PDB file of N, CA, C and O in Angstrom:
ATOM      1  N   UNK A   1       0.823  -1.181   0.000  1.00  0.00           N
ATOM      2  CA  UNK A   1       0.000   0.000   0.000  1.00  0.00           C
ATOM      3  C   UNK A   1       0.872   1.250   0.000  1.00  0.00           C
ATOM      4  O   UNK A   1       0.863   2.037   0.947  1.00  0.00           O
ATOM      5  N   UNK A   2       1.603   1.408  -1.055  1.00  0.00           N
ATOM      6  CA  UNK A   2       2.480   2.549  -1.165  1.00  0.00           C
ATOM      7  C   UNK A   2       1.718   3.813  -1.534  1.00  0.00           C
ATOM      8  O   UNK A   2       2.134   4.923  -1.202  1.00  0.00           O
ATOM      9  N   UNK A   3       0.625   3.635  -2.208  1.00  0.00           N
ATOM     10  CA  UNK A   3      -0.126   4.780  -2.685  1.00  0.00           C
ATOM     11  C   UNK A   3      -0.982   5.357  -1.557  1.00  0.00           C
ATOM     12  O   UNK A   3      -1.637   4.612  -0.827  1.00  0.00           O
ATOM     13  N   UNK A   4      -0.977   6.668  -1.417  1.00  0.00           N
ATOM     14  CA  UNK A   4      -1.715   7.322  -0.347  1.00  0.00           C
ATOM     15  C   UNK A   4      -3.226   7.183  -0.524  1.00  0.00           C
ATOM     16  O   UNK A   4      -3.951   7.032   0.459  1.00  0.00           O
ATOM     17  N   UNK A   5      -3.708   7.232  -1.770  1.00  0.00           N
ATOM     18  CA  UNK A   5      -5.143   7.080  -2.020  1.00  0.00           C
ATOM     19  C   UNK A   5      -5.619   5.687  -1.629  1.00  0.00           C
ATOM     20  O   UNK A   5      -6.701   5.533  -1.064  1.00  0.00           O
ATOM     21  N   UNK A   6      -4.819   4.683  -1.925  1.00  0.00           N
ATOM     22  CA  UNK A   6      -5.165   3.313  -1.566  1.00  0.00           C
ATOM     23  C   UNK A   6      -5.267   3.174  -0.061  1.00  0.00           C
ATOM     24  O   UNK A   6      -6.225   2.592   0.449  1.00  0.00           O
ATOM     25  N   UNK A   7      -4.299   3.699   0.644  1.00  0.00           N
ATOM     26  CA  UNK A   7      -4.305   3.636   2.101  1.00  0.00           C
ATOM     27  C   UNK A   7      -5.526   4.352   2.676  1.00  0.00           C
ATOM     28  O   UNK A   7      -6.154   3.853   3.610  1.00  0.00           O
ATOM     29  N   UNK A   8      -5.863   5.510   2.129  1.00  0.00           N
ATOM     30  CA  UNK A   8      -7.025   6.254   2.612  1.00  0.00           C
ATOM     31  C   UNK A   8      -8.330   5.512   2.332  1.00  0.00           C
ATOM     32  O   UNK A   8      -9.231   5.514   3.172  1.00  0.00           O
ATOM     33  N   UNK A   9      -8.444   4.881   1.172  1.00  0.00           N
ATOM     34  CA  UNK A   9      -9.660   4.133   0.857  1.00  0.00           C
ATOM     35  C   UNK A   9      -9.843   2.935   1.781  1.00  0.00           C
ATOM     36  O   UNK A   9     -10.948   2.678   2.259  1.00  0.00           O
ATOM     37  N   UNK A  10      -8.774   2.214   2.029  1.00  0.00           N
ATOM     38  CA  UNK A  10      -8.882   1.056   2.909  1.00  0.00           C
ATOM     39  C   UNK A  10      -9.143   1.503   4.349  1.00  0.00           C
ATOM     40  O   UNK A  10      -9.892   0.848   5.075  1.00  0.00           O
ATOM     41  N   UNK A  11      -8.534   2.605   4.761  1.00  0.00           N
ATOM     42  CA  UNK A  11      -8.799   3.145   6.096  1.00  0.00           C
ATOM     43  C   UNK A  11     -10.254   3.595   6.211  1.00  0.00           C
ATOM     44  O   UNK A  11     -10.899   3.360   7.233  1.00  0.00           O
ATOM     45  N   UNK A  12     -10.770   4.241   5.167  1.00  0.00           N
ATOM     46  CA  UNK A  12     -12.177   4.628   5.148  1.00  0.00           C
ATOM     47  C   UNK A  12     -13.078   3.399   5.229  1.00  0.00           C
ATOM     48  O   UNK A  12     -14.086   3.413   5.936  1.00  0.00           O
ATOM     49  N   UNK A  13     -12.722   2.346   4.514  1.00  0.00           N
ATOM     50  CA  UNK A  13     -13.501   1.102   4.562  1.00  0.00           C
ATOM     51  C   UNK A  13     -13.529   0.486   5.941  1.00  0.00           C
ATOM     52  O   UNK A  13     -14.578   0.029   6.395  1.00  0.00           O
ATOM     53  N   UNK A  14     -12.390   0.466   6.617  1.00  0.00           N
ATOM     54  CA  UNK A  14     -12.326  -0.090   7.973  1.00  0.00           C
ATOM     55  C   UNK A  14     -13.132   0.784   8.932  1.00  0.00           C
ATOM     56  O   UNK A  14     -13.821   0.267   9.812  1.00  0.00           O
ATOM     57  N   UNK A  15     -13.050   2.108   8.766  1.00  0.00           N
ATOM     58  CA  UNK A  15     -13.835   3.006   9.620  1.00  0.00           C
ATOM     59  C   UNK A  15     -15.331   2.790   9.398  1.00  0.00           C
ATOM     60  O   UNK A  15     -16.109   2.785  10.352  1.00  0.00           O
ATOM     61  N   UNK A  16     -15.731   2.612   8.135  1.00  0.00           N
ATOM     62  CA  UNK A  16     -17.141   2.335   7.848  1.00  0.00           C
ATOM     63  C   UNK A  16     -17.586   1.005   8.444  1.00  0.00           C
ATOM     64  O   UNK A  16     -18.717   0.884   8.913  1.00  0.00           O
ATOM     65  N   UNK A  17     -16.706   0.006   8.430  1.00  0.00           N
ATOM     66  CA  UNK A  17     -17.038  -1.273   9.057  1.00  0.00           C
ATOM     67  C   UNK A  17     -17.258  -1.102  10.556  1.00  0.00           C
ATOM     68  O   UNK A  17     -18.198  -1.659  11.122  1.00  0.00           O
ATOM     69  N   UNK A  18     -16.391  -0.334  11.190  1.00  0.00           N
ATOM     70  CA  UNK A  18     -16.535  -0.103  12.627  1.00  0.00           C
ATOM     71  C   UNK A  18     -17.841   0.631  12.931  1.00  0.00           C
ATOM     72  O   UNK A  18     -18.546   0.281  13.877  1.00  0.00           O
ATOM     73  N   UNK A  19     -18.159   1.642  12.134  1.00  0.00           N
ATOM     74  CA  UNK A  19     -19.410   2.383  12.327  1.00  0.00           C
ATOM     75  C   UNK A  19     -20.607   1.470  12.081  1.00  0.00           C
ATOM     76  O   UNK A  19     -21.583   1.512  12.830  1.00  0.00           O
ATOM     77  N   UNK A  20     -20.536   0.647  11.039  1.00  0.00           N
ATOM     78  CA  UNK A  20     -21.639  -0.262  10.721  1.00  0.00           C
ATOM     79  C   UNK A  20     -21.887  -1.279  11.811  1.00  0.00           C
ATOM     80  O   UNK A  20     -23.035  -1.518  12.185  1.00  0.00           O
ATOM     81  N   UNK A  21     -20.824  -1.885  12.331  1.00  0.00           N
ATOM     82  CA  UNK A  21     -21.006  -2.862  13.405  1.00  0.00           C
ATOM     83  C   UNK A  21     -21.456  -2.193  14.697  1.00  0.00           C
ATOM     84  O   UNK A  21     -22.202  -2.788  15.475  1.00  0.00           O
ATOM     85  N   UNK A  22     -21.007  -0.961  14.932  1.00  0.00           N
ATOM     86  CA  UNK A  22     -21.478  -0.219  16.101  1.00  0.00           C
ATOM     87  C   UNK A  22     -22.978   0.053  15.987  1.00  0.00           C
ATOM     88  O   UNK A  22     -23.717  -0.124  16.955  1.00  0.00           O
ATOM     89  N   UNK A  23     -23.425   0.482  14.811  1.00  0.00           N
ATOM     90  CA  UNK A  23     -24.856   0.726  14.591  1.00  0.00           C
ATOM     91  C   UNK A  23     -25.656  -0.563  14.709  1.00  0.00           C
ATOM     92  O   UNK A  23     -26.783  -0.553  15.203  1.00  0.00           O
ATOM     93  N   UNK A  24     -25.086  -1.656  14.264  1.00  0.00           N
ATOM     94  CA  UNK A  24     -25.765  -2.944  14.329  1.00  0.00           C
ATOM     95  C   UNK A  24     -25.987  -3.389  15.773  1.00  0.00           C
ATOM     96  O   UNK A  24     -26.970  -4.067  16.072  1.00  0.00           O
ATOM     97  N   UNK A  25     -25.088  -3.014  16.654  1.00  0.00           N
ATOM     98  CA  UNK A  25     -25.179  -3.435  18.053  1.00  0.00           C
ATOM     99  C   UNK A  25     -26.091  -2.543  18.893  1.00  0.00           C
ATOM    100  O   UNK A  25     -26.295  -2.824  20.074  1.00  0.00           O
ATOM    101  N   UNK A  26     -26.634  -1.491  18.323  1.00  0.00           N
ATOM    102  CA  UNK A  26     -27.440  -0.544  19.086  1.00  0.00           C
ATOM    103  C   UNK A  26     -28.862  -1.037  19.297  1.00  0.00           C
ATOM    104  O   UNK A  26     -29.501  -1.565  18.386  1.00  0.00           O
ATOM    105  N   UNK A  27     -29.332  -0.854  20.502  1.00  0.00           N
ATOM    106  CA  UNK A  27     -30.736  -1.009  20.843  1.00  0.00           C
ATOM    107  C   UNK A  27     -31.333  -2.381  20.619  1.00  0.00           C
ATOM    108  O   UNK A  27     -30.623  -3.358  20.384  1.00  0.00           O
ATOM    109  N   UNK A  28     -32.653  -2.435  20.696  1.00  0.00           N
ATOM    110  CA  UNK A  28     -33.354  -3.709  20.503  1.00  0.00           C
ATOM    111  C   UNK A  28     -33.314  -4.154  19.036  1.00  0.00           C
ATOM    112  O   UNK A  28     -32.842  -3.432  18.158  1.00  0.00           O
ATOM    113  N   UNK A  29     -33.819  -5.352  18.807  1.00  0.00           N
ATOM    114  CA  UNK A  29     -33.752  -5.935  17.463  1.00  0.00           C
ATOM    115  C   UNK A  29     -34.621  -5.189  16.456  1.00  0.00           C
ATOM    116  O   UNK A  29     -34.350  -5.248  15.257  1.00  0.00           O
ATOM    117  N   UNK A  30     -35.653  -4.491  16.910  1.00  0.00           N
ATOM    118  CA  UNK A  30     -36.529  -3.779  15.974  1.00  0.00           C
ATOM    119  C   UNK A  30     -36.141  -2.311  15.818  1.00  0.00           C
ATOM    120  O   UNK A  30     -36.952  -1.509  15.355  1.00  0.00           O
ATOM    121  N   UNK A  31     -34.939  -1.952  16.189  1.00  0.00           N
ATOM    122  CA  UNK A  31     -34.433  -0.594  16.047  1.00  0.00           C
ATOM    123  C   UNK A  31     -34.177  -0.305  14.565  1.00  0.00           C
ATOM    124  O   UNK A  31     -33.523  -1.107  13.899  1.00  0.00           O
ATOM    125  N   UNK A  32     -34.673   0.821  14.029  1.00  0.00           N
ATOM    126  CA  UNK A  32     -34.468   1.110  12.597  1.00  0.00           C
ATOM    127  C   UNK A  32     -32.999   1.262  12.208  1.00  0.00           C
ATOM    128  O   UNK A  32     -32.621   0.961  11.076  1.00  0.00           O
ATOM    129  N   UNK A  33     -32.179   1.727  13.135  1.00  0.00           N
ATOM    130  CA  UNK A  33     -30.748   1.852  12.825  1.00  0.00           C
ATOM    131  C   UNK A  33     -30.135   0.466  12.639  1.00  0.00           C
ATOM    132  O   UNK A  33     -29.326   0.255  11.736  1.00  0.00           O
ATOM    133  N   UNK A  34     -30.524  -0.474  13.498  1.00  0.00           N
ATOM    134  CA  UNK A  34     -29.991  -1.836  13.387  1.00  0.00           C
ATOM    135  C   UNK A  34     -30.505  -2.554  12.149  1.00  0.00           C
ATOM    136  O   UNK A  34     -29.801  -3.379  11.566  1.00  0.00           O
ATOM    137  N   UNK A  35     -31.722  -2.246  11.750  1.00  0.00           N
ATOM    138  CA  UNK A  35     -32.333  -2.977  10.644  1.00  0.00           C
ATOM    139  C   UNK A  35     -32.025  -2.396   9.266  1.00  0.00           C
ATOM    140  O   UNK A  35     -31.984  -3.145   8.291  1.00  0.00           O
ATOM    141  N   UNK A  36     -31.811  -1.098   9.156  1.00  0.00           N
ATOM    142  CA  UNK A  36     -31.646  -0.507   7.834  1.00  0.00           C
ATOM    143  C   UNK A  36     -30.301   0.185   7.634  1.00  0.00           C
ATOM    144  O   UNK A  36     -29.609  -0.088   6.653  1.00  0.00           O
ATOM    145  N   UNK A  37     -29.928   1.063   8.536  1.00  0.00           N
ATOM    146  CA  UNK A  37     -28.718   1.868   8.342  1.00  0.00           C
ATOM    147  C   UNK A  37     -27.455   1.012   8.416  1.00  0.00           C
ATOM    148  O   UNK A  37     -26.579   1.117   7.558  1.00  0.00           O
ATOM    149  N   UNK A  38     -27.364   0.176   9.428  1.00  0.00           N
ATOM    150  CA  UNK A  38     -26.160  -0.638   9.615  1.00  0.00           C
ATOM    151  C   UNK A  38     -25.897  -1.576   8.431  1.00  0.00           C
ATOM    152  O   UNK A  38     -24.768  -1.614   7.943  1.00  0.00           O
ATOM    153  N   UNK A  39     -26.888  -2.333   7.948  1.00  0.00           N
ATOM    154  CA  UNK A  39     -26.606  -3.196   6.785  1.00  0.00           C
ATOM    155  C   UNK A  39     -26.202  -2.425   5.534  1.00  0.00           C
ATOM    156  O   UNK A  39     -25.370  -2.895   4.757  1.00  0.00           O
ATOM    157  N   UNK A  40     -26.786  -1.244   5.333  1.00  0.00           N
ATOM    158  CA  UNK A  40     -26.410  -0.440   4.160  1.00  0.00           C
ATOM    159  C   UNK A  40     -24.955   0.001   4.268  1.00  0.00           C
ATOM    160  O   UNK A  40     -24.210  -0.068   3.289  1.00  0.00           O
ATOM    161  N   UNK A  41     -24.550   0.449   5.442  1.00  0.00           N
ATOM    162  CA  UNK A  41     -23.157   0.871   5.650  1.00  0.00           C
ATOM    163  C   UNK A  41     -22.213  -0.308   5.462  1.00  0.00           C
ATOM    164  O   UNK A  41     -21.173  -0.168   4.819  1.00  0.00           O
ATOM    165  N   UNK A  42     -22.557  -1.461   6.011  1.00  0.00           N
ATOM    166  CA  UNK A  42     -21.687  -2.636   5.907  1.00  0.00           C
ATOM    167  C   UNK A  42     -21.561  -3.127   4.460  1.00  0.00           C
ATOM    168  O   UNK A  42     -20.463  -3.459   4.014  1.00  0.00           O
ATOM    169  N   UNK A  43     -22.660  -3.174   3.741  1.00  0.00           N
ATOM    170  CA  UNK A  43     -22.605  -3.603   2.336  1.00  0.00           C
ATOM    171  C   UNK A  43     -21.773  -2.629   1.515  1.00  0.00           C
ATOM    172  O   UNK A  43     -20.971  -3.041   0.677  1.00  0.00           O
ATOM    173  N   UNK A  44     -21.967  -1.327   1.759  1.00  0.00           N
ATOM    174  CA  UNK A  44     -21.188  -0.311   1.051  1.00  0.00           C
ATOM    175  C   UNK A  44     -19.699  -0.475   1.327  1.00  0.00           C
ATOM    176  O   UNK A  44     -18.884  -0.376   0.410  1.00  0.00           O
ATOM    177  N   UNK A  45     -19.338  -0.726   2.581  1.00  0.00           N
ATOM    178  CA  UNK A  45     -17.926  -0.876   2.932  1.00  0.00           C
ATOM    179  C   UNK A  45     -17.338  -2.162   2.348  1.00  0.00           C
ATOM    180  O   UNK A  45     -16.254  -2.143   1.764  1.00  0.00           O
ATOM    181  N   UNK A  46     -18.060  -3.289   2.510  1.00  0.00           N
ATOM    182  CA  UNK A  46     -17.530  -4.578   2.058  1.00  0.00           C
ATOM    183  C   UNK A  46     -17.498  -4.721   0.537  1.00  0.00           C
ATOM    184  O   UNK A  46     -16.556  -5.298  -0.007  1.00  0.00           O
ATOM    185  N   UNK A  47     -18.502  -4.208  -0.148  1.00  0.00           N
ATOM    186  CA  UNK A  47     -18.612  -4.470  -1.587  1.00  0.00           C
ATOM    187  C   UNK A  47     -18.132  -3.334  -2.479  1.00  0.00           C
ATOM    188  O   UNK A  47     -17.924  -3.542  -3.674  1.00  0.00           O
ATOM    189  N   UNK A  48     -17.953  -2.140  -1.930  1.00  0.00           N
ATOM    190  CA  UNK A  48     -17.559  -1.015  -2.775  1.00  0.00           C
ATOM    191  C   UNK A  48     -16.240  -0.401  -2.338  1.00  0.00           C
ATOM    192  O   UNK A  48     -15.293  -0.364  -3.124  1.00  0.00           O
ATOM    193  N   UNK A  49     -16.154   0.079  -1.112  1.00  0.00           N
ATOM    194  CA  UNK A  49     -14.996   0.868  -0.692  1.00  0.00           C
ATOM    195  C   UNK A  49     -13.728   0.026  -0.592  1.00  0.00           C
ATOM    196  O   UNK A  49     -12.709   0.385  -1.181  1.00  0.00           O
ATOM    197  N   UNK A  50     -13.768  -1.076   0.134  1.00  0.00           N
ATOM    198  CA  UNK A  50     -12.556  -1.893   0.323  1.00  0.00           C
ATOM    199  C   UNK A  50     -12.095  -2.528  -0.990  1.00  0.00           C
ATOM    200  O   UNK A  50     -10.899  -2.479  -1.278  1.00  0.00           O
ATOM    201  N   UNK A  51     -12.983  -3.128  -1.811  1.00  0.00           N
ATOM    202  CA  UNK A  51     -12.497  -3.655  -3.103  1.00  0.00           C
ATOM    203  C   UNK A  51     -11.902  -2.587  -4.021  1.00  0.00           C
ATOM    204  O   UNK A  51     -10.927  -2.854  -4.724  1.00  0.00           O
ATOM    205  N   UNK A  52     -12.475  -1.383  -4.024  1.00  0.00           N
ATOM    206  CA  UNK A  52     -11.893  -0.324  -4.845  1.00  0.00           C
ATOM    207  C   UNK A  52     -10.487  -0.001  -4.356  1.00  0.00           C
ATOM    208  O   UNK A  52      -9.573   0.188  -5.159  1.00  0.00           O
ATOM    209  N   UNK A  53     -10.314   0.061  -3.039  1.00  0.00           N
ATOM    210  CA  UNK A  53      -8.986   0.322  -2.489  1.00  0.00           C
ATOM    211  C   UNK A  53      -7.983  -0.765  -2.846  1.00  0.00           C
ATOM    212  O   UNK A  53      -6.835  -0.465  -3.176  1.00  0.00           O
ATOM    213  N   UNK A  54      -8.400  -2.010  -2.785  1.00  0.00           N
ATOM    214  CA  UNK A  54      -7.499  -3.120  -3.117  1.00  0.00           C
ATOM    215  C   UNK A  54      -7.178  -3.127  -4.609  1.00  0.00           C
ATOM    216  O   UNK A  54      -6.015  -3.240  -4.997  1.00  0.00           O
ATOM    217  N   UNK A  55      -8.204  -3.008  -5.437  1.00  0.00           N
ATOM    218  CA  UNK A  55      -7.971  -3.051  -6.886  1.00  0.00           C
ATOM    219  C   UNK A  55      -7.201  -1.838  -7.373  1.00  0.00           C
ATOM    220  O   UNK A  55      -6.375  -1.958  -8.278  1.00  0.00           O
ATOM    221  N   UNK A  56      -7.450  -0.681  -6.798  1.00  0.00           N
ATOM    222  CA  UNK A  56      -6.729   0.526  -7.175  1.00  0.00           C
ATOM    223  C   UNK A  56      -5.251   0.370  -6.831  1.00  0.00           C
ATOM    224  O   UNK A  56      -4.388   0.804  -7.593  1.00  0.00           O
ATOM    225  N   UNK A  57      -4.959  -0.240  -5.702  1.00  0.00           N
ATOM    226  CA  UNK A  57      -3.573  -0.457  -5.301  1.00  0.00           C
ATOM    227  C   UNK A  57      -2.856  -1.437  -6.208  1.00  0.00           C
ATOM    228  O   UNK A  57      -1.688  -1.232  -6.539  1.00  0.00           O
ATOM    229  N   UNK A  58      -3.542  -2.506  -6.620  1.00  0.00           N
ATOM    230  CA  UNK A  58      -2.899  -3.469  -7.506  1.00  0.00           C
ATOM    231  C   UNK A  58      -2.705  -2.873  -8.896  1.00  0.00           C
ATOM    232  O   UNK A  58      -1.733  -3.201  -9.577  1.00  0.00           O
ATOM    233  N   UNK A  59      -3.609  -2.010  -9.321  1.00  0.00           N
ATOM    234  CA  UNK A  59      -3.473  -1.350 -10.618  1.00  0.00           C
ATOM    235  C   UNK A  59      -2.271  -0.412 -10.620  1.00  0.00           C
ATOM    236  O   UNK A  59      -1.511  -0.378 -11.587  1.00  0.00           O
ATOM    237  N   UNK A  60      -2.097   0.351  -9.539  1.00  0.00           N
ATOM    238  CA  UNK A  60      -0.974   1.274  -9.438  1.00  0.00           C
ATOM    239  C   UNK A  60       0.363   0.542  -9.380  1.00  0.00           C
ATOM    240  O   UNK A  60       1.345   1.008  -9.960  1.00  0.00           O
ATOM    241  N   UNK A  61       0.415  -0.589  -8.693  1.00  0.00           N
ATOM    242  CA  UNK A  61       1.679  -1.306  -8.589  1.00  0.00           C
ATOM    243  C   UNK A  61       2.070  -1.928  -9.926  1.00  0.00           C
ATOM    244  O   UNK A  61       3.260  -2.040 -10.222  1.00  0.00           O
ATOM    245  N   UNK A  62       1.086  -2.337 -10.748  1.00  0.00           N
ATOM    246  CA  UNK A  62       1.398  -2.913 -12.063  1.00  0.00           C
ATOM    247  C   UNK A  62       1.929  -1.839 -13.011  1.00  0.00           C
ATOM    248  O   UNK A  62       2.870  -2.093 -13.763  1.00  0.00           O
ATOM    249  N   UNK A  63       1.344  -0.656 -12.986  1.00  0.00           N
ATOM    250  CA  UNK A  63       1.782   0.383 -13.902  1.00  0.00           C
ATOM    251  C   UNK A  63       3.143   0.940 -13.510  1.00  0.00           C
ATOM    252  O   UNK A  63       3.920   1.322 -14.384  1.00  0.00           O
ATOM    253  N   UNK A  64       3.448   0.997 -12.225  1.00  0.00           N
ATOM    254  CA  UNK A  64       4.742   1.522 -11.789  1.00  0.00           C
ATOM    255  C   UNK A  64       5.873   0.524 -12.011  1.00  0.00           C
ATOM    256  O   UNK A  64       7.033   0.913 -12.142  1.00  0.00           O
ATOM    257  N   UNK A  65       5.528  -0.771 -12.053  1.00  0.00           N
ATOM    258  CA  UNK A  65       6.555  -1.794 -12.238  1.00  0.00           C
ATOM    259  C   UNK A  65       7.042  -1.900 -13.660  1.00  0.00           C
ATOM    260  O   UNK A  65       8.150  -2.383 -13.892  1.00  0.00           O
ATOM    261  N   UNK A  66       6.257  -1.468 -14.612  1.00  0.00           N
ATOM    262  CA  UNK A  66       6.637  -1.583 -16.044  1.00  0.00           C
ATOM    263  C   UNK A  66       7.614  -0.512 -16.460  1.00  0.00           C
ATOM    264  O   UNK A  66       8.027  -0.470 -17.619  1.00  0.00           O
TER     265      UNK A  66
END
């Protein structure tokens, strides 16, 4: 993770995961934050932010190596 953008994206993804799991643990089972907000944040972090950070980093390392 030599690239600063890659590091920031993965850090943002980890922060979103922490926020998502924190929201998931709040209140009773029928809490709207636990049922709607937390899963949206977690899906966004797992399927969009972290993969973009990983793929962006591998793309940068391939272009710099040539």
